[in-house]
C-alpha positions as MATLAB code, in Angstrom:
seq = 'XXXXXXXXXXXXXXXXXXXXXXXXXXXXXXXXXXXXXXXXXXXXXXXXXXXXXXXXXXXXXXXXXXXXXXXXXXXXXXXXXXXXXXXXXXXXXXXXXXXXXXXXXXXXXXXXXXXXXXXXXXXXXXXXXXXXXXXXXXXXXXXXXXXXXXXXXXXXXXXXXXXXXXXXXXXXXXXXXXXXXXXXXXXXXXXXXXX';
ca = [
     -17.479   37.543   20.496;
     -21.055   37.782   21.802;
     -22.433   40.814   23.677;
     -25.951   40.817   25.156;
     -27.943   43.846   26.300;
     -31.065   43.636   28.505;
     -33.647   46.205   29.570;
     -36.987   45.203   31.101;
     -38.506   42.762   28.572;
     -36.030   43.533   25.759;
     -32.974   41.376   25.059;
     -30.577   42.281   22.224;
     -27.670   40.024   21.221;
     -24.726   40.958   19.001;
     -22.669   38.016   17.708;
     -19.522   39.464   16.112;
     -18.261   36.916   13.594;
     -15.313   37.263   11.209;
     -17.146   38.845    8.249;
     -20.700   39.360    9.506;
     -22.769   40.462   12.479;
     -25.611   38.266   13.692;
     -28.169   40.541   15.357;
     -31.051   39.218   17.490;
     -33.764   41.116   19.352;
     -36.512   39.709   21.564;
     -39.103   41.831   23.351;
     -42.745   41.721   24.420;
     -43.880   41.885   20.783;
     -41.816   38.941   19.507;
     -38.311   38.284   18.257;
     -36.281   38.532   15.065;
     -32.743   37.790   13.986;
     -30.651   38.405   10.895;
     -27.055   38.272    9.718;
     -25.394   41.021    7.702;
     -21.914   42.083    6.610;
     -20.382   44.937    8.581;
     -19.977   47.021    5.425;
     -23.758   47.238    4.980;
     -24.311   48.944    8.350;
     -24.952   52.676    8.107;
     -23.222   54.850   10.697;
     -25.865   57.577   10.836;
     -27.347   56.935   14.296;
     -30.912   57.839   15.212;
     -31.893   58.271   18.875;
     -35.250   57.082   20.216;
     -36.834   56.396   23.593;
     -38.909   53.303   24.322;
     -41.381   52.944   27.156;
     -42.910   49.831   28.684;
     -46.146   49.086   26.797;
     -47.336   46.610   29.441;
     -47.344   49.336   32.100;
     -49.344   51.624   29.815;
     -51.933   48.925   29.079;
     -52.121   48.057   32.777;
     -52.580   51.733   33.634;
     -55.548   52.000   31.266;
     -57.188   48.877   32.703;
     -56.584   49.914   36.324;
     -57.872   53.431   35.635;
     -61.052   52.066   34.043;
     -61.535   49.693   36.983;
     -60.744   52.524   39.447;
     -63.254   54.881   37.814;
     -65.980   52.244   37.994;
     -65.206   51.421   41.644;
     -64.879   55.083   42.639;
     -68.170   55.961   40.946;
     -69.953   53.044   42.620;
     -68.676   53.902   46.112;
     -69.196   57.641   45.715;
     -72.790   57.131   44.593;
     -73.257   55.260   47.877;
     -71.940   58.322   49.716;
     -68.427   57.024   50.502;
     -65.979   59.774   49.432;
     -62.985   57.524   50.124;
     -63.887   55.652   46.934;
     -61.491   57.973   45.082;
     -58.667   55.807   46.427;
     -59.509   53.276   43.695;
     -57.971   55.709   41.182;
     -54.529   55.381   42.806;
     -53.315   52.133   41.125;
     -54.014   53.462   37.626;
     -52.301   56.768   38.385;
     -49.250   54.924   39.789;
     -48.962   52.826   36.615;
     -49.126   55.966   34.460;
     -46.365   57.546   36.584;
     -44.196   54.421   36.327;
     -44.768   54.296   32.560;
     -43.612   57.903   32.252;
     -40.586   57.408   34.522;
     -39.270   54.090   33.185;
     -37.877   54.588   29.702;
     -35.038   53.131   27.672;
     -32.807   55.209   25.392;
     -31.985   53.460   22.131;
     -29.669   54.278   19.235;
     -30.708   52.781   15.904;
     -28.447   52.122   12.925;
     -29.813   51.415    9.468;
     -28.677   48.393    7.480;
     -29.590   46.472    4.340;
     -31.335   43.795    6.425;
     -33.220   46.036    8.867;
     -32.726   48.361   11.793;
     -30.127   47.555   14.456;
     -30.946   48.838   17.956;
     -28.394   49.444   20.693;
     -29.462   50.049   24.281;
     -27.661   52.774   26.213;
     -26.005   50.667   28.888;
     -22.436   49.828   29.954;
     -21.838   47.909   26.676;
     -23.025   50.667   24.320;
     -19.593   52.209   23.602;
     -17.970   48.786   23.247;
     -20.567   47.638   20.688;
     -20.387   50.892   18.684;
     -16.578   50.721   18.584;
     -16.642   47.089   17.482;
     -19.163   47.777   14.698;
     -17.268   50.878   13.545;
     -13.869   49.118   13.432;
     -15.134   45.965   11.714;
     -17.081   48.073    9.206;
     -13.960   50.094    8.408;
     -11.808   47.007    7.831;
     -14.452   45.403    5.615;
     -15.133   48.504    3.498;
     -11.405   49.091    2.966;
     -11.072   45.436    1.988;
     -13.944   45.804   -0.501;
     -13.140   49.243   -1.935;
      -9.653   50.237   -0.738;
      -7.675   49.129   -3.810;
      -7.351   51.209   -6.952;
      -8.707   49.473  -10.040;
      -6.870   51.104  -12.939;
      -9.207   49.331  -15.410;
     -12.145   51.440  -14.179;
     -12.936   54.960  -15.303;
     -10.571   57.299  -13.375;
     -13.400   59.634  -12.305;
     -15.421   56.723  -10.922;
     -12.371   55.533   -8.977;
     -11.857   59.030   -7.576;
     -15.544   59.165   -6.536;
     -15.129   55.805   -4.801;
     -12.228   57.109   -2.723;
     -14.030   60.392   -2.031;
     -16.892   58.301   -0.643;
     -14.416   56.368    1.546;
     -13.109   59.737    2.764;
     -16.665   60.979    3.485;
     -17.178   57.847    5.588;
     -13.988   58.770    7.530;
     -12.270   55.584    6.437;
      -9.278   57.312    4.836;
      -7.607   60.593    5.726;
      -7.471   63.715    3.566;
      -3.757   63.097    2.900;
      -4.451   59.542    1.776;
      -7.235   60.771   -0.506;
      -4.974   63.378   -2.103;
      -2.212   60.799   -2.710;
      -4.681   58.365   -4.256;
      -6.271   61.026   -6.495;
      -2.816   62.127   -7.659;
      -1.860   58.513   -8.408;
      -5.084   57.910  -10.380;
      -4.673   61.103  -12.393;
      -0.966   60.401  -13.081;
      -1.770   56.839  -14.172;
      -4.519   58.163  -16.455;
      -2.068   60.566  -18.104;
       0.493   57.779  -18.533;
       3.069   59.351  -16.194;
       3.007   56.460  -13.741;
       2.786   52.751  -14.502;
       1.747   51.583  -11.086;
       0.652   52.817   -7.685;
       3.212   52.363   -4.902;
       0.729   52.131   -2.013;
      -2.398   50.285   -3.289;
      -4.223   50.026    0.028;
      -4.539   52.965    2.406;
      -3.093   52.050    5.786;
      -5.653   51.014    8.382;
      -6.188   53.702   11.021;
];
């Protein structure tokens, strides 16, 4: 499944593959692309606002040109020369008014940016669900050969990531502790049910 987001000169593409996300971003400053497993995406979003840099640069140039033209005409006695300042001021106003809200997620490969458009919720849900499935696949089974406290910490981390419920965590901790004391030979429910 491929979802593309566009805003002004920015194009972001999310290619949701079976085990990995291919992320691509192209804007006025260049483009980059990378592929990463869903489990390596951090779900601690950071909000930012981007503005159009071309408008800002244009506003500076037009203001400089306007000041020179206004000064030249006003020295000649024409007070209407101040009208040359209008294009620069309009560009500054447009630069201030036209902004894009972005949510950024950290990952092992780099930052992933999501534009706030009609696809934002769909992309976040897809990343969150695929991340959950992958992390439970990687870490959701109890390894009785490991140190019991390390196994408990692993499942507490899964709980802190909201991948397993409190009830599931308590059952797993009880099973690990009972197995460590020799009261139980095996765990009845090795993988927490997917939510």
